[in-house]
N, C-alpha and C positions, 0 to 999 in steps of 0.2 A: 571731885569732880575737876578737870582743868579746862580754859577756854583758848586758843591762840587765834591770831592773825597774823598773817605772814604777806607781804608784798611779793608778788613776782612779776618781775619786769618785763616787758616785750622783749621777742627774740625771736629768731628765726622760725619756731615752732608756735610762737603767740604773737599775733599782728597788735596786742594792745595790752597793757599791763592790769593785772588782776590781783585782787585781795581773797586768799585762799583762809578761809575760817573751819576750825574742827574744835570739836568738843570729846573731850575723853572721860568714860567714866572707868572704874576698874575693869569691866569686862570689853566695852567697845570705844570705837574713836568712830564718829561720824564727821566728814568732810562737808564742804557746801550748803550754801544756802538757797537751793535749787535754780537759780539763775544759769551756774556754769554746772551742772549735776551735781548729783549726791553719791558718795561712798559711804559706805559701813563695814566694817571691820569687827568680827569677832576674836579678840584677843588671848581668848581659851583656847578656840580652835585653831586660829590661824594667828599665831604671834608676827610673822613676817608680813601680814597684809597683801595677803597675794588674793586671795578670793574676795570683791566686792558684792557682798549681798545685797546692795541695793540694784543690783543689776536683775535679778529675777526674784523678787521679795516673798518669802511666804507669809503667812499670818501674824507668825512671831517677829520677823521681821519688819514688818509694816508697821507694830507695834511699837517696835522701839525708835525707827526714826519718827513716827508719831511723837512717843514722849522726848526724845532729842531736840528735834528740830525749832519748837517754841524756846529752849533752853539755850539754845546756840542763838537765835536772833534776839534775843533778851541781853546777852550779853556781846555779841560780837557784831558792826554794823555791817561789816562787808563791804562797805563803801571805798572806793579807790580813791588816792588823794587827790586832788584839783591841782596841786602845786606840782611842778617838775620834780622828778628824780633823776639821782645820778645811779644808774645801774650799776655801774664798777664798785660802790660804795655799799652795794646789797651783799 
């Protein structure tokens, strides 16, 4: 299981910088901490991440999200840095 946090700087599509957080198991990747939406991808059925299962979750998907969200929250803060960043260096 792996966890990642990535800073996405503000740009013409995003009014302020955000931290993207994800957790990946052998089968699933979940992105988000709830405040900016949730994405869930099944790498066995959808290796290129075209189908966000979290948009219309069935019971099985809801169970996977319920299991992964606490793990993601315990390992990734999702806090945007309070210090200025230089987007050209990201």
